[in-house]
C-alpha angles and dihedrals in degrees: 000000000000092000089059089058092048089050094050093046091049092049091048093051092042092052092048087050094051091047091049091049093049090047092049096048093041091054096047091048091048091049096047113120135204116243112266092014125128117203119213106211137146088008091300139107109233115226098029093197126037129176117203140166120258110269092038121134114219119202124205118202121194111217095169126102089232125072119257134177132213112229132174113217091223092054096245092130139004125182128212117249109294116217121204111304091011119134137206126195132196126179113220108214098163128062118241146090117293121196113207132189140166109259091211095046106027093185088071104092140168138169128224114197113197117197 
């Protein structure tokens, strides 16, 4: 009778362990990000600051259900409205500090530093 309890407890803990491992690996894969990519999610740019070398192309991907734009405050670039899963790319040829915001939601800000 005691061995049945041990088997049930083992099966329960084994099952919980499998579920936790699956959840952990699933989350890390879903949160993985391409190099030089900025994700737009929860009305934020992530990362909010990025440093790249001159000649690098940066990609923005909108993961929100709302449209967003990618606008440089100096007018160097301006995307069209990005719907969910849309991307926008810009190649940074010149060193400098580029301030970026969403034209629809101007409180969303990020900085790209090009070396």
